[in-house]
Rosetta silent file (secondary structure, phi, psi, omega in degrees, C-alpha in Angstrom):
SEQUENCE: XXXXXXXXXXXXXXXXXXXXXXXXXXXXXXXXXXXXXXXXXXXXXXXXXXXXXXXXXXXXXXXXXXXXXXXXXXXXXXXXXXXXXXXXXXXXXXXXXXXXXXXXXXXXXXXXXXXXXXXXXXXXXXXXXXXXXXXXXXXXXXXXXXXXXXXXXXXXXXXXXXXXXXXXXXXXXXXXXXXXXXXXXXXXXXXXXXXXXXXXXXXXXXXXXXXXXXXXXXXXXXXXXXXXXXXXXXXXXXXXXXXXXXXXXXXXXXXXXXXXXXXXXXXXXXXXXXXXXXXXXXXXXXXXXXXXXXXXXXXXXXXXXXXXXXXXXXXXXXXXXXXXXXXXXXXXXXXXXXXXXXXXXXXXX
SCORE:     score description
SCORE:     0.000 S_00000001
   1 L     0.000  131.675 -179.783    0.000    0.000    0.000 S_00000001
   2 L   -77.948  124.996  178.541    1.353    3.419   -0.973 S_00000001
   3 L   -80.838  137.883  177.885    1.694    5.701    2.001 S_00000001
   4 L   -66.540  149.110  177.217    0.552    9.281    1.451 S_00000001
   5 L   -62.824  138.743  177.039    3.257   11.952    1.486 S_00000001
   6 L   -65.376  151.308  179.669    3.558   13.619    4.889 S_00000001
   7 L   -64.677  145.881 -178.579    2.262   17.145    5.046 S_00000001
   8 L   -63.641  149.075 -178.848    4.967   19.763    4.474 S_00000001
   9 L   -65.210  147.125  175.439    6.510   21.258    7.619 S_00000001
  10 L   -86.748  125.729 -175.609    5.096   24.514    8.950 S_00000001
  11 E  -121.857  128.776 -179.861    7.818   27.181    8.914 S_00000001
  12 E  -123.568  132.812  172.612    7.576   30.536   10.707 S_00000001
  13 E   -90.126  141.814  177.002    9.985   33.467   10.511 S_00000001
  14 E  -124.289  119.155 -177.821   10.555   35.525   13.684 S_00000001
  15 E  -120.939  132.661  175.164   11.873   39.082   13.272 S_00000001
  16 E  -107.695  129.869 -176.168   12.625   41.527   16.092 S_00000001
  17 E  -131.984  146.262  174.633   12.519   45.213   15.163 S_00000001
  18 L  -153.467  110.260  172.146   13.183   48.525   16.846 S_00000001
  19 L    55.407   39.109  174.696   13.292   51.913   15.102 S_00000001
  20 L  -139.326   61.596 -173.915   14.611   50.656   11.764 S_00000001
  21 H   -60.187  -41.628 -178.257   11.583   50.901    9.533 S_00000001
  22 H   -60.073  -40.545  177.128   13.540   51.201    6.282 S_00000001
  23 H   -68.539  -44.442 -177.730   15.309   47.915    6.997 S_00000001
  24 H   -60.925  -38.545  178.988   12.132   46.201    8.167 S_00000001
  25 H   -57.664  -43.898  179.420   10.303   47.145    4.964 S_00000001
  26 H   -66.856  -42.847 -177.658   12.962   45.358    2.903 S_00000001
  27 H   -65.652  -44.347 -178.523   13.040   42.348    5.211 S_00000001
  28 H   -66.469  -38.933  176.609    9.275   41.910    5.323 S_00000001
  29 H   -59.319  -44.406  179.596    9.003   42.217    1.542 S_00000001
  30 H   -65.184  -44.328 -177.438   11.631   39.496    1.127 S_00000001
  31 H   -63.819  -41.401 -177.585   10.054   37.200    3.712 S_00000001
  32 H   -73.634  -11.638  174.610    6.575   37.465    2.234 S_00000001
  33 L   -88.079   -6.706 -179.350    8.003   36.533   -1.170 S_00000001
  34 L  -100.285  159.210 -179.148    9.280   33.242    0.283 S_00000001
  35 L   -78.139   65.881  175.813    7.200   30.079    0.989 S_00000001
  36 L   -99.390  143.283  178.138    6.777   30.776    4.699 S_00000001
  37 L   -80.689  -32.452 -178.577    3.609   29.792    6.527 S_00000001
  38 E  -144.838  146.421  172.097    3.899   32.590    9.086 S_00000001
  39 E  -127.667  113.569 -177.011    5.930   35.765    9.542 S_00000001
  40 E  -105.933  122.504  177.697    6.022   37.000   13.141 S_00000001
  41 E  -111.047  121.029  173.611    7.304   40.523   13.793 S_00000001
  42 E   -91.204  108.057 -178.847    8.076   41.524   17.371 S_00000001
  43 E   -89.526  109.701 -163.651    7.621   45.295   17.376 S_00000001
  44 L   -93.372   41.066  176.580    9.853   46.332   20.240 S_00000001
  45 L    83.321   32.917 -177.095    8.369   49.726   21.136 S_00000001
  46 L   -63.518  153.381  178.108    9.502   51.686   18.078 S_00000001
  47 L  -122.033   13.494 -175.424    8.949   55.443   17.855 S_00000001
  48 L  -107.524   17.705 -179.890    9.716   55.900   14.141 S_00000001
  49 L    92.403    2.701 -179.144    6.327   54.931   12.696 S_00000001
  50 H   -59.763  -46.196 -176.240    7.067   51.201   12.500 S_00000001
  51 H   -62.093  -41.591 -179.880    3.980   50.206   14.481 S_00000001
  52 H   -67.242  -39.793  178.776    1.703   52.334   12.314 S_00000001
  53 H   -63.945  -43.231  179.330    3.269   50.968    9.123 S_00000001
  54 H   -62.517  -34.152  179.533    2.810   47.389   10.297 S_00000001
  55 H   -63.059  -21.294  179.870   -0.844   48.112   11.057 S_00000001
  56 L   -93.358    3.248  178.656   -1.309   48.800    7.346 S_00000001
  57 L   -95.210  132.024 -168.893    0.107   45.433    6.221 S_00000001
  58 L  -124.839   18.043  175.771   -2.586   42.851    5.528 S_00000001
  59 L   -64.494  130.099 -176.322   -0.866   39.647    4.415 S_00000001
  60 L   -64.700  -16.876  179.155   -2.718   36.860    6.271 S_00000001
  61 L   -80.772  -11.544 -172.489    0.585   35.188    7.174 S_00000001
  62 E   -87.043  129.315  173.902    1.747   38.232    9.168 S_00000001
  63 E  -124.359  123.595  179.744    1.460   38.281   12.956 S_00000001
  64 E  -107.744  127.284  175.364    2.629   41.399   14.825 S_00000001
  65 E  -107.268  116.274 -176.569    3.451   41.218   18.527 S_00000001
  66 E   -96.569  119.200  177.543    3.527   44.703   20.052 S_00000001
  67 L   -87.842  144.788 -179.233    5.797   45.156   23.062 S_00000001
  68 L   -67.139  -27.560  177.440    4.943   47.941   25.527 S_00000001
  69 L  -158.804  168.617 -177.120    8.556   49.155   25.457 S_00000001
  70 L   -77.921  110.276  175.786   11.917   48.089   24.106 S_00000001
  71 L   -96.642   15.806 -178.742   13.258   45.265   26.242 S_00000001
  72 H    84.494  165.779 -178.887   16.189   44.689   23.892 S_00000001
  73 H   -62.488  -33.310 -177.704   16.687   42.019   21.282 S_00000001
  74 H   -62.318  -46.997  178.756   17.015   39.266   23.874 S_00000001
  75 H   -68.222  -35.862  177.553   13.532   39.844   25.260 S_00000001
  76 H   -59.130  -44.393  179.628   12.202   40.322   21.739 S_00000001
  77 H   -72.066  -36.411  177.224   13.427   36.898   20.676 S_00000001
  78 H   -61.557  -50.892 -179.852   12.273   35.238   23.879 S_00000001
  79 H   -63.671  -43.315 -178.855    8.750   36.644   23.512 S_00000001
  80 H   -59.634  -45.740  179.893    8.746   36.041   19.762 S_00000001
  81 H   -68.778  -41.461  179.456    9.693   32.390   20.074 S_00000001
  82 H   -61.095  -49.134 -175.879    7.337   31.750   22.988 S_00000001
  83 H   -70.523  -35.167  176.797    4.360   33.354   21.295 S_00000001
  84 H   -63.514  -44.438  177.423    5.103   31.783   17.923 S_00000001
  85 H   -64.242  -43.164 -176.483    5.217   28.364   19.544 S_00000001
  86 H   -68.805  -43.383 -174.381    2.116   28.968   21.643 S_00000001
  87 H   -87.207  -31.903 -169.529   -0.055   30.474   18.913 S_00000001
  88 H  -118.414  -23.055  178.667    1.208   28.767   15.758 S_00000001
  89 L    47.221   57.395 -179.726    3.115   25.617   16.833 S_00000001
  90 L   -75.290  160.683  173.142    5.412   25.523   13.766 S_00000001
  91 L   -73.764  -35.458  179.576    7.729   22.655   12.946 S_00000001
  92 E  -138.780  144.420  167.431   10.572   25.140   12.405 S_00000001
  93 E  -115.304  148.670  172.147   11.280   28.766   13.255 S_00000001
  94 E  -126.339  126.611 -171.769   13.876   30.912   11.514 S_00000001
  95 E  -104.583  150.738  176.481   15.170   33.939   13.438 S_00000001
  96 E  -166.089  157.191  170.527   16.645   37.228   12.226 S_00000001
  97 E   -76.865  170.028 -179.342   17.172   40.883   13.043 S_00000001
  98 L   -70.950  -18.267  178.538   15.193   43.522   11.176 S_00000001
  99 L  -100.118   17.541  179.418   18.220   44.380    9.004 S_00000001
 100 E  -127.890  150.403 -175.795   18.756   40.745    7.953 S_00000001
 101 E  -158.947  153.704  177.282   16.847   38.635    5.466 S_00000001
 102 E   -68.625  145.484  170.228   17.071   35.343    3.540 S_00000001
 103 L   -63.402  153.417  179.868   18.569   35.437    0.087 S_00000001
 104 L   -54.933  126.319  179.081   15.994   34.915   -2.629 S_00000001
 105 L    89.049   -1.817 -176.882   15.068   31.237   -2.704 S_00000001
 106 H   -64.541  -38.794 -179.261   16.663   30.373    0.646 S_00000001
 107 H   -72.153  -32.815  173.346   13.405   29.133    2.180 S_00000001
 108 H   -60.141  -46.508  179.590   12.713   27.080   -0.950 S_00000001
 109 H   -65.060  -35.711  177.130   16.135   25.458   -0.527 S_00000001
 110 H   -62.270  -46.636  179.219   15.442   24.894    3.157 S_00000001
 111 H   -63.443  -40.400  178.341   12.199   23.053    2.364 S_00000001
 112 H   -63.440  -42.001  179.576   13.928   21.022   -0.329 S_00000001
 113 H   -61.864  -40.764  176.542   16.719   20.109    2.065 S_00000001
 114 H   -62.312  -44.434 -177.722   14.246   18.879    4.660 S_00000001
 115 H   -64.908  -32.887 -178.052   12.429   16.796    2.062 S_00000001
 116 H   -88.105   -4.018 -177.843   15.702   15.272    0.825 S_00000001
 117 L    68.148   37.313 -174.949   17.015   14.537    4.327 S_00000001
 118 L   -71.006  -23.573 -176.191   20.034   16.766    3.773 S_00000001
 119 L  -126.216   66.756 -174.760   20.523   17.449    7.501 S_00000001
 120 L   -60.240  130.402  175.843   19.821   14.133    9.274 S_00000001
 121 L    78.732   -1.569 -177.486   19.290   14.506   12.986 S_00000001
 122 L   -73.897  132.322  173.130   19.690   18.285   12.980 S_00000001
 123 L  -101.276  -11.645  177.182   17.593   20.183   15.499 S_00000001
 124 E  -154.977  153.136  179.462   18.966   23.565   14.356 S_00000001
 125 E  -132.925  145.953  175.364   20.744   25.014   11.323 S_00000001
 126 E  -112.181  125.865  178.577   22.953   28.059   10.848 S_00000001
 127 E   -77.049  163.593  173.069   22.751   29.910    7.540 S_00000001
 128 E   -87.400  112.737 -172.428   25.719   31.382    5.673 S_00000001
 129 E  -104.592  127.659  179.571   25.418   35.114    6.386 S_00000001
 130 E  -129.333  160.721  169.593   27.003   37.700    4.117 S_00000001
 131 L   -70.456  162.093  179.829   26.866   41.433    3.632 S_00000001
 132 L   -53.876  -29.570  179.573   24.749   42.591    0.658 S_00000001
 133 L   -80.092   -5.614  176.697   27.924   42.832   -1.441 S_00000001
 134 L   106.826  -10.473  179.639   28.765   39.165   -0.839 S_00000001
 135 L   -74.094  143.578 -179.960   31.504   39.474    1.808 S_00000001
 136 E   -62.680  133.944  179.319   31.177   37.136    4.804 S_00000001
 137 L   -85.773  110.320 -173.249   29.597   38.869    7.806 S_00000001
 138 H   -62.611  -38.872 -176.186   32.050   38.326   10.648 S_00000001
 139 H   -65.982  -15.258 -179.750   29.608   38.965   13.480 S_00000001
 140 H  -112.535   17.017  179.239   27.492   36.066   12.226 S_00000001
 141 L   -76.443  120.499 -179.490   30.325   33.592   11.566 S_00000001
 142 L   -65.450  169.853 -171.387   29.500   30.308   13.387 S_00000001
 143 E  -151.853  165.767  173.077   32.003   28.684   15.730 S_00000001
 144 L  -117.662  152.037 -176.741   33.098   25.624   17.648 S_00000001
 145 L   -75.169  114.493 -178.664   33.861   25.566   21.359 S_00000001
 146 H   -64.100  -22.662 -179.819   37.668   25.676   21.784 S_00000001
 147 H   -83.645   -4.483  178.391   37.324   24.087   25.225 S_00000001
 148 H  -110.923    3.817 -176.864   35.576   21.093   23.702 S_00000001
 149 L  -143.009  109.881 -173.058   38.054   20.363   20.900 S_00000001
 150 H   -58.897  -47.639  179.233   41.750   19.869   21.737 S_00000001
 151 H   -59.415  -39.042  178.546   43.189   20.817   18.295 S_00000001
 152 H   -65.969  -42.414  179.446   41.094   23.987   18.272 S_00000001
 153 H   -60.648  -41.349  179.286   42.155   24.797   21.830 S_00000001
 154 H   -66.595  -34.951  176.829   45.823   24.375   20.897 S_00000001
 155 H   -66.374  -37.437  177.019   45.373   26.713   17.916 S_00000001
 156 H   -64.715  -45.897  179.745   43.886   29.333   20.223 S_00000001
 157 H   -62.106  -30.816 -179.619   46.794   28.948   22.667 S_00000001
 158 H   -78.241    3.255  178.022   49.221   29.291   19.768 S_00000001
 159 H    97.569   16.922 -178.252   47.840   32.749   19.042 S_00000001
 160 H   -70.281  -18.446  176.893   45.214   31.838   16.476 S_00000001
 161 H    62.325 -149.601 -175.580   42.738   34.224   18.052 S_00000001
 162 H   -60.102  -37.175 -176.982   39.175   34.405   16.820 S_00000001
 163 H   -65.242  -20.569 -176.694   39.957   32.609   13.567 S_00000001
 164 H   -70.758  -26.127 -177.969   41.067   29.523   15.486 S_00000001
 165 L  -122.550    2.946  170.360   37.553   28.642   16.648 S_00000001
 166 E   -98.515  149.964 -175.039   35.312   30.245   14.012 S_00000001
 167 L   -66.353  147.142 -176.875   34.646   28.296   10.835 S_00000001
 168 L   -78.024  166.297  178.242   36.921   29.148    7.873 S_00000001
 169 H   -57.355  -34.344 -176.405   35.927   30.815    4.619 S_00000001
 170 H   -60.968  -28.042  179.320   36.241   27.477    2.842 S_00000001
 171 H   -67.113  -25.095  179.836   33.225   26.128    4.732 S_00000001
 172 H   -72.566  -22.039  179.360   31.044   28.748    3.053 S_00000001
 173 L  -100.253   -2.445 -178.967   31.890   27.264   -0.350 S_00000001
 174 L   -76.749  161.078  178.222   31.531   23.646    0.734 S_00000001
 175 L   -93.916  -32.749 -174.219   28.545   21.518   -0.212 S_00000001
 176 L   -88.302  143.668  174.129   28.330   19.389    2.914 S_00000001
 177 L   -70.176  161.042  177.286   27.028   20.682    6.250 S_00000001
 178 E  -137.066  149.412 -179.112   29.309   20.648    9.271 S_00000001
 179 E   -72.841  149.455 -179.361   28.614   20.436   13.019 S_00000001
 180 L  -130.934  166.493  169.137   28.843   23.559   15.162 S_00000001
 181 L  -105.884  -26.235 -178.389   28.722   24.494   18.830 S_00000001
 182 E  -163.599  163.037 -179.107   27.206   27.944   18.430 S_00000001
 183 L  -160.832 -173.414  179.582   26.026   30.649   16.074 S_00000001
 184 L   -99.661  178.084  178.897   24.046   33.900   15.907 S_00000001
 185 L   -91.240    8.356  174.390   20.330   34.523   15.557 S_00000001
 186 L   -91.069  111.917 -176.573   20.646   35.777   11.966 S_00000001
 187 L    73.004   34.750  178.675   19.508   32.883    9.801 S_00000001
 188 E   -97.388  111.953  178.359   19.114   30.548   12.779 S_00000001
 189 E   -96.566  124.816  179.711   16.675   27.736   11.967 S_00000001
 190 E  -131.072  133.215 -176.565   15.445   25.856   15.029 S_00000001
 191 E   -84.975  169.781  174.952   13.050   22.927   15.058 S_00000001
 192 H   -59.013  -39.511  178.517   10.281   22.127   17.508 S_00000001
 193 H   -64.899  -37.232  178.052   12.579   19.440   18.933 S_00000001
 194 H   -64.851  -41.450  178.352   15.356   22.014   19.340 S_00000001
 195 H   -66.431  -39.677  178.154   13.066   24.363   21.256 S_00000001
 196 H   -61.791  -32.934 -178.812   11.898   21.493   23.435 S_00000001
 197 H   -80.091  -44.336 -170.644   15.537   20.746   24.256 S_00000001
 198 H   -99.182  -14.691 -177.446   16.907   24.289   24.687 S_00000001
 199 L    77.201 -134.424 -175.593   13.868   26.252   25.821 S_00000001
 200 L  -130.097  157.643  175.571   13.916   29.970   25.032 S_00000001
 201 L   -60.006  157.490  179.374   16.513   32.750   25.035 S_00000001
 202 L   -88.542  103.771 -176.514   16.993   34.648   28.294 S_00000001
 203 H   -64.516  -16.444 -179.406   15.241   37.964   27.760 S_00000001
 204 H   -71.510  -12.933 -177.867   16.979   39.503   30.780 S_00000001
 205 H   -72.359  -19.133  178.707   20.227   39.755   28.806 S_00000001
 206 L    70.600  -81.861  172.098   18.833   42.764   26.866 S_00000001
 207 L  -136.807  159.557  176.930   21.425   42.724   24.040 S_00000001
 208 L    75.220  127.361  169.858   24.562   40.714   23.232 S_00000001
 209 L    84.415  -13.005 -179.215   25.209   37.054   23.903 S_00000001
 210 H   -62.714  -39.694  179.796   21.623   35.814   23.973 S_00000001
 211 H   -71.868  -38.956  178.566   22.115   33.957   20.690 S_00000001
 212 H   -61.937  -49.521 -178.177   25.524   32.583   21.718 S_00000001
 213 H   -65.617  -36.990 -178.380   24.227   31.262   25.027 S_00000001
 214 H   -68.974  -50.270 -177.601   21.082   29.832   23.458 S_00000001
 215 H   -66.327  -38.186  176.352   22.761   27.979   20.588 S_00000001
 216 H   -66.634  -38.593  176.783   25.546   26.724   22.853 S_00000001
 217 H   -60.131  -38.118  179.071   22.964   25.616   25.397 S_00000001
 218 H   -63.534  -47.495 -176.867   21.240   23.579   22.703 S_00000001
 219 H   -72.605  -35.379  177.556   24.415   21.760   21.645 S_00000001
 220 H   -68.002  -22.738  176.647   25.645   21.242   25.210 S_00000001
 221 L   -86.451    3.870  176.645   22.293   19.631   25.963 S_00000001
 222 L   102.606    1.403  178.607   22.891   17.132   23.155 S_00000001
 223 L   -76.122  152.371 -178.057   21.165   18.919   20.268 S_00000001
 224 L  -102.206  117.750  177.997   22.676   18.786   16.785 S_00000001
 225 E  -114.151  126.462 -178.254   23.447   22.174   15.167 S_00000001
 226 E  -120.877  145.825  170.256   24.755   22.189   11.595 S_00000001
 227 E   -85.120  125.989 -178.016   26.158   24.865    9.333 S_00000001
 228 E  -115.438   92.439 -173.091   24.197   24.846    6.051 S_00000001
 229 E   -65.313  -20.442  179.976   26.206   26.836    3.480 S_00000001
 230 E   -82.732   -5.823  174.086   23.496   26.573    0.822 S_00000001
 231 E   -97.878  101.609 -172.640   21.079   28.513    3.050 S_00000001
 232 E  -102.953  140.015  174.489   22.208   32.084    2.458 S_00000001
 233 E  -126.879  155.770  170.853   21.205   35.217    4.339 S_00000001
 234 E  -116.516  143.374  179.727   22.234   38.829    3.938 S_00000001
 235 E  -123.864  107.198 -174.792   22.861   41.162    6.869 S_00000001
 236 L   -89.905   63.864 -174.776   22.664   44.810    5.881 S_00000001
 237 L  -117.614  164.438  176.902   24.494   46.085    8.951 S_00000001
 238 L   -76.557  146.762  176.299   27.384   48.421    9.625 S_00000001
 239 L   -80.108  153.624  176.796   30.792   46.855   10.133 S_00000001
 240 L  -137.529  132.380  179.925   32.597   47.223   13.431 S_00000001
 241 L   -63.702  132.624  179.308   36.295   46.765   14.052 S_00000001
 242 L   -57.938  131.635  179.269   36.968   43.752   16.254 S_00000001
 243 L    85.636   -7.378 -179.781   37.742   44.882   19.786 S_00000001
 244 L   -70.585  151.299  179.288   36.458   48.410   19.213 S_00000001
 245 L   -71.782  129.648 -178.786   34.406   50.025   21.962 S_00000001
 246 L   -68.574  153.985  175.477   30.698   49.809   21.081 S_00000001
 247 L  -126.526  145.214  -10.230   28.654   52.947   20.623 S_00000001
 248 L   -61.571  165.004 -171.211   26.673   54.361   22.328 S_00000001
 249 L   -65.266  -19.949  179.498   28.687   53.694   25.483 S_00000001
 250 L   -60.943  -23.045  179.673   25.775   52.167   27.409 S_00000001
 251 H   -67.602  -20.796  179.830   26.338   49.041   25.298 S_00000001
 252 H   -56.867  -41.307 -178.928   29.686   48.536   27.069 S_00000001
 253 H   -60.487  -51.575 -176.291   27.870   47.280   30.160 S_00000001
 254 H   -67.292  -38.384  179.907   25.828   44.635   28.349 S_00000001
 255 H   -58.141  -46.185 -174.722   28.733   43.538   26.148 S_00000001
 256 H   -82.359  -38.633  177.069   30.968   42.762   29.128 S_00000001
 257 H   -60.200  -46.717 -176.001   28.354   41.455   31.560 S_00000001
 258 H   -75.018  -29.606  175.745   27.000   39.006   29.016 S_00000001
 259 H   -62.691  -35.393  176.416   30.473   38.061   27.752 S_00000001
 260 H   -57.362  -47.394  179.953   31.234   36.909   31.304 S_00000001
 261 H   -62.990  -38.505  179.283   28.274   34.520   31.133 S_00000001
 262 H   -64.491  -49.562 -178.926   29.396   33.300   27.699 S_00000001
 263 H   -61.233  -39.661 -179.801   32.996   32.632   28.789 S_00000001
 264 H   -64.759  -40.702  178.720   31.809   30.869   31.918 S_00000001
 265 H   -67.751  -41.858 -177.606   29.490   28.622   29.903 S_00000001
 266 H   -68.533  -45.893 -172.054   32.129   27.882   27.255 S_00000001
 267 H   -84.131  -21.987 -179.409   35.057   27.262   29.606 S_00000001
 268 H    62.725 -129.979 -175.740   33.225   25.412   32.361 S_00000001
 269 H   -67.483  -18.982  179.203   35.493   24.578   35.285 S_00000001
 270 H   -76.723   -9.218 -177.055   38.467   26.286   33.631 S_00000001
 271 H   -66.536  -44.537  179.492   36.776   29.665   33.965 S_00000001
 272 H  -103.174  125.252   -6.588   37.647   30.084   37.667 S_00000001
 273 H  -101.788  -10.153 -167.661   40.298   31.315   38.187 S_00000001
 274 H   -59.888  -54.716 -176.536   42.689   31.152   35.167 S_00000001
 275 H   -66.882  -38.555 -179.522   40.509   32.470   32.359 S_00000001
 276 H   -59.260  -43.899 -179.094   38.686   34.881   34.640 S_00000001
 277 H   -63.946  -45.075  179.013   41.939   36.513   35.744 S_00000001
 278 H   -63.322  -41.053 -178.848   43.229   36.948   32.196 S_00000001
 279 H   -63.657  -44.209 -179.015   39.898   38.315   31.053 S_00000001
 280 H   -64.197  -41.983  178.146   39.704   40.864   33.871 S_00000001
 281 H   -59.047  -42.794  179.956   43.226   42.135   33.209 S_00000001
 282 H   -67.122  -45.747 -176.468   42.367   42.658   29.556 S_00000001
 283 H   -64.706  -42.085 -174.187   39.012   44.318   30.209 S_00000001
 284 L   -73.247   -6.926  173.704   40.256   46.737   32.868 S_00000001
 285 L   -95.761   -0.963 -176.766   42.821   48.107   30.413 S_00000001
 286 L   -70.611  157.693  175.254   40.174   48.968   27.852 S_00000001
 287 L    83.159   10.788 -176.050   39.346   52.497   26.849 S_00000001
 288 L   -61.717  -28.847 -175.915   42.914   53.792   27.022 S_00000001
 289 L   -93.353   -0.525  178.531   42.507   55.735   23.781 S_00000001
 290 L   -77.759  157.079  171.286   39.193   57.323   24.723 S_00000001
 291 L   -57.726  151.733 -173.089   38.955   60.930   25.933 S_00000001
 292 H   -50.988  -44.514 -177.857   39.360   61.088   29.749 S_00000001
 293 H   -64.770  -43.356  179.020   35.656   61.563   30.523 S_00000001
 294 H   -69.163  -34.354  178.632   34.589   58.680   28.282 S_00000001
 295 H   -62.296  -41.950  178.607   37.416   56.520   29.608 S_00000001
 296 H   -64.210  -42.822  179.080   36.127   56.934   33.159 S_00000001
 297 H   -63.527  -45.316 -179.241   32.574   56.082   32.082 S_00000001
 298 H   -57.839  -47.954 -177.106   33.736   53.067   30.100 S_00000001
 299 H   -70.375  -32.659  176.008   35.724   51.620   32.987 S_00000001
 300 H   -64.689  -41.958  179.150   32.924   52.307   35.455 S_00000001
 301 H   -66.094  -38.776  179.038   30.516   50.392   33.215 S_00000001
 302 H   -66.160  -43.734  178.905   32.953   47.491   32.872 S_00000001
 303 H   -61.444  -40.754  178.694   33.487   47.279   36.636 S_00000001
 304 H   -67.380  -38.851  178.865   29.738   47.278   37.205 S_00000001
 305 H   -61.130  -43.880 -179.864   29.271   44.644   34.503 S_00000001
 306 H   -65.570  -42.943  179.788   31.834   42.368   36.146 S_00000001
 307 H   -61.874  -46.038 -179.319   30.312   42.870   39.589 S_00000001
 308 H   -66.896  -40.178  179.872   26.807   42.093   38.362 S_00000001
 309 H   -64.411  -42.526 -179.551   27.967   39.110   36.305 S_00000001
 310 H   -60.800  -35.779 -179.607   29.911   37.646   39.252 S_00000001
 311 H   -86.723   -4.204 -176.138   26.777   37.908   41.374 S_00000001
 312 L    70.245   27.844 -174.303   24.543   36.575   38.604 S_00000001
 313 L   -86.949  118.523  178.994   22.631   39.855   38.676 S_00000001
 314 L  -122.879   14.864 -174.795   20.334   40.386   35.689 S_00000001
 315 L  -103.403    3.745 -178.326   17.821   42.755   37.241 S_00000001
 316 L   -68.840  134.294 -174.636   19.543   46.109   36.828 S_00000001
 317 L   -75.781  150.885  177.883   17.283   48.492   34.915 S_00000001
 318 H   -63.973  -30.371  178.208   18.274   49.941   31.580 S_00000001
 319 H   -60.558  -38.906  176.878   17.535   53.388   32.975 S_00000001
 320 H   -63.736  -42.664 -179.883   20.378   52.934   35.482 S_00000001
 321 H   -65.634  -41.452  178.069   22.794   51.912   32.745 S_00000001
 322 H   -62.280  -40.839 -179.890   21.780   54.870   30.595 S_00000001
 323 H   -63.173  -43.650  178.179   22.315   57.243   33.513 S_00000001
 324 H   -63.342  -42.701 -179.336   25.816   55.888   34.124 S_00000001
 325 H   -65.228  -25.403  177.951   26.674   56.074   30.439 S_00000001
 326 L   -90.423    7.400  173.200   25.578   59.712   30.455 S_00000001
 327 L    92.047   13.193 -177.806   27.974   60.451   33.320 S_00000001
 328 L   -88.364  116.895  166.565   25.576   60.397   36.264 S_00000001
 329 L    34.076 -142.264  179.367   27.079   59.273   39.594 S_00000001
 330 L  -115.908  157.796 -177.032   27.180   55.640   40.620 S_00000001
 331 L   -78.755  135.584  172.433   24.657   52.924   40.041 S_00000001
 332 L   -74.944  163.115  176.329   22.215   52.089   42.776 S_00000001
 333 L   -63.675  139.842  179.819   21.632   48.472   43.677 S_00000001
 334 L   -64.946  142.086  176.344   19.190   46.860   41.270 S_00000001
 335 L   -74.361  147.458  177.766   15.654   46.460   42.508 S_00000001
 336 L   -61.816  127.126  178.093   14.391   42.917   42.878 S_00000001
 337 L    73.599   12.321 -178.785   12.652   41.913   39.680 S_00000001
 338 L   -63.844  137.542  178.540   13.495   45.220   38.009 S_00000001
 339 L   -97.147 -175.247  178.031   12.890   45.128   34.314 S_00000001
 340 L   -93.923  137.679  177.410   14.525   47.044   31.505 S_00000001
 341 L   -85.144 -179.045 -179.209   13.275   50.472   30.667 S_00000001
 342 L   -59.978  136.293 -178.348   12.906   51.953   27.187 S_00000001
 343 L   -90.880  160.142  176.237   16.177   51.787   25.258 S_00000001
 344 L   -69.250  163.064 -176.106   17.810   54.508   23.252 S_00000001
 345 L   -66.443  -10.952  179.136   17.310   54.592   19.517 S_00000001
 346 L   -81.243   -4.928  178.972   20.798   53.172   19.054 S_00000001
 347 L   -62.336  143.934 -174.164   19.774   49.728   20.249 S_00000001
 348 L   -72.339  -27.077 -176.004   20.220   47.121   17.549 S_00000001
 349 L  -135.559    0.000    0.000   16.798   45.482   17.956 S_00000001
């Protein structure tokens, strides 16, 4: 007896947006041209007309989740994934920022790959992310855990730096997928099984590291994450020099606090004390080339980030961080259960 073909998987895109309407317009147009069953936009409290523009879009596949204020990209993705799962129960979600989008035909190739069994056992996939001009986007380059692979660890110790544990350019031109330990949320495909294993991103992180911790959490829990070079995305973002101080300066706090959590998760028992000591020495020397006033603010934010990270403190309000970044006094102790306040327009999501 011939068995009927199984119904095609339900695929939902999840996009988090904040005050970047021009980018969102391009991304939504691209997504709605692809064979997606649902497109979920988390509108993160924008003030640039995004919410009003979305209200005028009438594609039946579009679901808009309106946040009361900007809780950062981390909270946007947590809410987006939770609500997408609760309301739509898709087989797969694909995540992206508002300035990132699949290349034309990428979702078609994803569906074909599933049908052909191209990624056996995979609970998540990482797309190949490039700038619009075709150059590889460094901030979205997937990686393997150097503390989980001896040859990689030795390359890092030998001075290989970032390149020692991020996948090489040659993998982007390869045909076969390869296993990963972590990746970003731009072009991150995660299955229902992957969500069941890894849960949801931690919205308290605000920005930075939420995708690293989530994808690493999935693989450390036994989930299979593969790099799929034939699934291409473009990220229409500004480049940033590696190691440069982020702007606006309030981002310094989140970058370093969340990096602490990432290093601790990656290194495990090796984090205390060897890696921690080296990391602190490096961080506390940062900002040497900044003007004196900015240097003091930068180092104050880093010290606070380290203190909060050491204590596992994730409740400090964004308003406190903004005040410190603007040169106001010292930070008060975070209130229990304090949430994040509205973010400045410079927030990425």
